[in-house]
C-alpha positions as CSV (number, residue, x, y, z in Angstrom):
1,M,55.2,22.0,34.9
2,P,54.4,19.5,32.2
3,I,51.6,17.0,33.0
4,W,53.9,14.0,32.6
5,L,56.3,15.4,35.2
6,M,53.4,16.2,37.5
7,A,52.2,12.6,37.2
8,I,55.7,11.3,38.0
9,C,56.0,13.6,41.0
10,T,52.5,12.5,42.2
11,V,53.4,8.8,42.0
12,L,56.7,9.4,43.8
13,G,54.9,11.5,46.4
14,G,52.3,8.8,46.9
15,G,55.0,6.2,47.3
16,F,56.7,8.3,50.1
17,V,53.4,8.7,51.9
18,V,53.0,4.9,51.8
19,R,56.4,4.5,53.3
20,I,55.6,7.1,56.0
21,F,52.4,5.2,56.7
22,I,54.4,2.0,57.3
23,I,56.5,3.9,59.8
24,Q,53.3,5.1,61.5
25,H,52.1,1.6,61.5
26,D,55.2,0.3,63.2
27,C,55.0,3.1,65.8
28,G,51.5,1.9,66.5
29,H,52.9,-1.6,67.2
30,G,55.6,-0.1,69.4
31,S,58.2,-1.5,67.1
32,F,59.9,1.4,65.3
33,F,61.7,2.6,68.5
34,Q,62.3,0.9,71.8
35,Q,60.8,3.7,73.8
36,R,57.0,4.1,73.7
37,W,57.1,7.9,73.9
38,A,59.4,8.0,70.8
39,N,57.0,5.7,68.9
40,D,54.0,7.8,69.9
41,L,55.7,11.1,69.0
42,L,56.7,10.0,65.6
43,G,53.4,8.3,65.0
44,H,51.5,11.5,65.7
45,I,53.8,13.4,63.3
46,C,53.4,10.8,60.6
47,S,49.6,11.1,60.9
48,L,49.8,14.7,59.6
49,V,51.2,13.3,56.3
50,T,49.0,10.2,56.1
51,F,45.7,12.0,57.2
52,T,45.2,9.0,59.6
53,P,44.6,9.7,63.3
54,Y,47.4,7.8,65.0
55,A,45.8,6.6,68.3
56,H,42.4,5.8,66.8
57,W,43.9,3.8,63.9
58,R,46.3,2.0,66.2
59,R,43.4,0.6,68.3
60,Q,41.4,-0.3,65.3
61,H,44.3,-2.1,63.7
62,A,44.8,-4.1,66.9
63,G,41.5,-5.7,66.2
64,H,42.8,-6.9,62.9
65,H,45.8,-8.6,64.5
66,A,43.6,-10.2,67.1
67,N,41.0,-11.7,64.7
68,W,42.5,-12.1,61.2
69,N,41.4,-15.2,59.2
70,N,39.1,-16.3,62.1
71,L,35.7,-17.3,60.7
72,D,34.1,-16.8,64.1
73,R,35.4,-13.3,64.7
74,R,34.9,-11.6,61.3
75,A,32.6,-9.0,62.9
76,N,35.6,-7.4,64.5
77,V,37.5,-6.7,61.3
78,D,37.1,-4.4,58.3
79,L,36.0,-4.9,54.7
80,Y,39.5,-5.6,53.5
81,S,40.4,-8.4,55.9
82,T,37.2,-10.4,56.0
83,C,35.2,-12.6,53.6
84,L,32.0,-14.5,53.3
85,T,31.7,-18.3,53.0
86,V,30.2,-19.8,49.9
87,D,27.2,-21.0,52.0
88,E,26.6,-17.5,53.5
89,Y,26.7,-16.0,50.0
90,R,24.2,-18.6,48.6
91,A,21.8,-17.8,51.5
92,M,21.6,-14.1,50.6
93,S,18.8,-12.5,48.8
94,P,19.5,-11.4,45.2
95,W,19.7,-7.7,46.4
96,Q,22.1,-8.7,49.1
97,R,24.3,-10.6,46.7
98,F,24.3,-7.6,44.3
99,T,25.3,-5.1,47.0
100,T,28.0,-7.5,48.3
101,R,29.5,-7.8,44.8
102,F,29.3,-4.1,44.2
103,V,31.0,-3.2,47.5
104,R,33.8,-5.7,46.8
105,H,34.3,-4.8,43.1
106,P,37.9,-3.6,42.7
107,L,36.8,-0.4,41.0
108,F,34.8,0.6,44.1
109,S,36.7,-1.1,47.0
110,L,40.3,-0.5,45.7
111,V,40.0,2.7,43.6
112,L,37.1,4.9,44.6
113,L,36.7,4.0,48.3
114,P,40.2,4.4,49.7
115,P,40.6,8.2,49.0
116,C,37.2,8.7,50.7
117,V,38.3,6.7,53.7
118,F,41.5,8.7,54.3
119,L,40.1,12.1,53.4
120,L,36.6,11.9,54.9
121,L,35.9,8.8,57.0
122,Y,39.0,9.2,59.1
123,R,37.8,12.7,60.1
124,T,35.3,11.1,62.4
125,P,35.5,8.3,65.0
126,F,33.1,6.4,62.8
127,D,33.2,3.0,64.4
128,S,34.7,3.6,67.9
129,P,32.8,2.7,71.0
130,K,32.0,5.4,73.5
131,G,34.6,4.0,75.8
132,W,37.4,4.9,73.4
133,E,37.5,8.4,74.8
134,R,41.3,8.9,74.2
135,E,41.0,7.6,70.6
136,R,37.9,9.7,69.8
137,R,39.7,12.8,71.1
138,N,42.7,11.9,69.0
139,V,40.6,12.1,65.8
140,Y,39.4,15.7,66.6
141,L,42.9,16.8,67.6
142,T,44.4,15.4,64.4
143,N,41.7,17.2,62.4
144,L,42.6,20.4,64.2
145,A,46.3,20.0,63.5
146,L,45.6,19.2,59.8
147,L,43.4,22.3,59.6
148,V,46.2,24.5,60.9
149,M,48.7,22.9,58.6
150,I,46.6,23.2,55.5
151,V,45.6,26.8,56.3
152,G,49.2,27.7,56.9
153,L,50.3,26.1,53.6
154,G,47.4,27.7,51.8
155,L,48.3,31.1,53.0
156,V,51.9,30.7,51.9
157,F,51.4,28.8,48.5
158,G,47.8,29.3,47.7
159,F,44.9,26.9,48.5
160,A,44.4,25.8,44.9
161,Q,48.1,24.9,44.6
162,V,48.0,22.9,47.9
163,A,44.9,21.0,46.8
164,L,46.4,20.2,43.4
165,V,49.5,18.7,45.1
166,Q,47.9,17.1,48.1
167,L,44.8,15.5,46.7
168,P,46.4,13.4,43.9
169,I,49.1,12.3,46.3
170,L,46.6,11.3,48.9
171,A,44.6,9.4,46.2
172,V,47.6,7.4,45.0
173,S,48.9,6.6,48.5
174,S,45.5,5.6,49.8
175,I,44.8,3.3,46.8
176,V,48.3,1.6,47.1
177,G,48.0,1.4,50.9
178,V,44.6,-0.2,50.9
179,W,45.7,-2.6,48.2
180,L,48.7,-3.6,50.3
181,F,46.5,-4.2,53.3
182,S,44.0,-6.4,51.5
183,V,46.3,-8.4,49.2
184,Q,48.3,-10.0,52.0
185,H,45.4,-12.2,53.2
186,R,43.4,-12.7,50.0
187,F,44.8,-15.5,47.9
188,E,43.5,-18.9,46.8
189,D,45.5,-21.0,49.2
190,T,45.0,-18.9,52.3
191,L,43.8,-20.4,55.5
192,W,40.6,-19.6,57.4
193,R,39.6,-21.4,60.6
194,G,37.0,-21.2,63.3
195,N,37.8,-20.4,66.9
196,E,38.4,-24.0,67.9
197,N,41.1,-24.6,65.2
198,W,42.5,-21.2,64.8
199,S,46.1,-20.5,65.9
200,A,48.2,-17.4,65.5
201,F,51.1,-19.4,64.2
202,D,49.1,-21.2,61.5
203,A,47.2,-18.0,60.6
204,S,50.5,-16.2,60.2
205,L,52.4,-18.7,58.1
206,Q,49.4,-19.9,56.0
207,G,46.8,-17.1,56.3
208,S,49.3,-14.3,55.6
209,S,51.5,-14.1,52.5
210,Y,55.0,-13.0,51.4
211,L,54.3,-10.4,48.7
212,K,57.5,-10.5,46.7
213,L,58.0,-7.1,45.1
214,P,60.7,-5.5,43.0
215,R,63.4,-3.9,45.2
216,V,62.3,-0.4,44.6
217,L,58.6,-1.2,45.5
218,Q,59.8,-3.2,48.5
219,W,61.5,0.0,49.8
220,F,58.5,2.2,49.2
221,T,56.2,-0.3,50.9
222,G,58.5,-0.6,53.9
223,N,59.0,-4.4,53.6
224,I,55.4,-5.0,54.6
225,G,55.3,-7.6,51.9
226,F,56.9,-9.9,54.5
227,H,53.5,-9.9,56.1
228,H,53.7,-13.4,57.5
229,V,56.7,-12.3,59.6
230,H,54.8,-9.2,60.7
231,H,51.7,-11.2,61.8
232,L,53.9,-13.8,63.6
233,S,55.6,-11.0,65.6
234,P,54.2,-7.5,65.2
235,R,57.0,-6.1,67.4
236,V,59.6,-6.7,64.6
237,P,60.2,-3.3,62.9
238,N,59.8,-3.1,59.1
239,Y,63.6,-2.7,58.7
240,R,64.1,-6.1,60.3
241,L,61.4,-8.1,58.5
242,E,63.5,-9.3,55.6
243,A,66.3,-10.4,57.9
244,C,63.9,-12.4,60.0
245,H,62.4,-14.0,56.9
246,R,65.8,-15.1,55.7
247,A,67.1,-16.2,59.0
248,L,64.3,-18.8,59.8
249,P,63.7,-21.5,57.2
250,Q,60.2,-22.2,58.4
251,L,59.2,-18.6,57.5
252,Q,60.2,-19.2,53.9
253,D,57.5,-21.8,53.5
254,A,54.8,-19.1,53.7
255,P,52.7,-18.6,50.5
256,V,54.4,-16.3,48.0
257,L,52.7,-13.8,45.8
258,N,54.3,-11.9,43.0
259,L,53.2,-8.5,41.8
260,R,51.0,-9.9,39.1
261,A,49.2,-12.2,41.5
262,G,48.8,-9.4,43.9
263,L,47.1,-7.2,41.2
264,T,44.6,-9.9,40.4
265,N,43.9,-11.3,43.8
266,W,40.7,-9.2,44.1
267,R,38.8,-12.1,42.4
268,W,39.2,-14.4,45.5
269,A,36.0,-13.4,47.3
270,L,34.5,-16.3,49.1
271,W,35.8,-19.0,51.4
272,D,34.9,-22.5,50.3
273,E,34.7,-24.5,53.5
274,V,34.4,-27.8,51.6
275,N,37.5,-27.4,49.5
276,Q,39.3,-25.2,52.0
277,R,40.3,-22.5,49.6
278,M,39.2,-19.0,48.3
279,V,37.0,-18.9,45.2
280,P,35.5,-16.2,43.0
281,F,31.8,-15.2,43.3
282,S,31.0,-17.2,40.2
283,A,32.2,-20.4,41.9
284,A,29.3,-20.3,44.4
285,W,27.0,-21.8,41.8
286,K,29.2,-24.5,40.5
């Protein structure tokens, strides 16, 4: 197969994995089907395509929905949905500032790290408390199912061929998926608040964005660009998000990002509490 055709197939395959991940995500919220057993069954099946343990990720993701854009609860969320304030960054040592900027550099955080997260980090219950027995067990059972699947495919098609197909698709889908997850809350006019002033309604409509994508990309990303609607009501399935956005005028006042803005939003790194906006690292010394 020509390299150019392999590249096209890899990108398309990555796009389909992203869409499957959005379905798994909806199952985790109990929104894709009305019946919980149906959501859980499909979610576990999707996890074999996305390499993401369904029950473990579902509980982790619940922490994001409970704490997003809350300055006092940032310890409960991940690298991609948190930030530092300007004062916190200024108070760091030179070495701490260097490591912070390195970890958040787009080449590391959005290109090199995502494949490692999905391929390696999700193979362990890396940040789950001991009380998460069901979720920890789910990680190991997912690993076992993936091993059986990969060995079966390898015996039929050859392990080298399976790796040449699976690894590039996983790399593409993980990079796109992580970018989607981070872009929706990281823009200049987003809203961060402390516990006393935080509300789910304000954080949904001002701290989450509407990522307006071309139709074909909107389909591959499962309408998750309507992220403000999703945060306002996570039980709305992805195939109803656009209809909800269009039906309620107040939802159309959410911040809008186009594709170009989404691709450059990595520079918004710090929350400026004085000016109430996100700023680049360089602005900390202005």
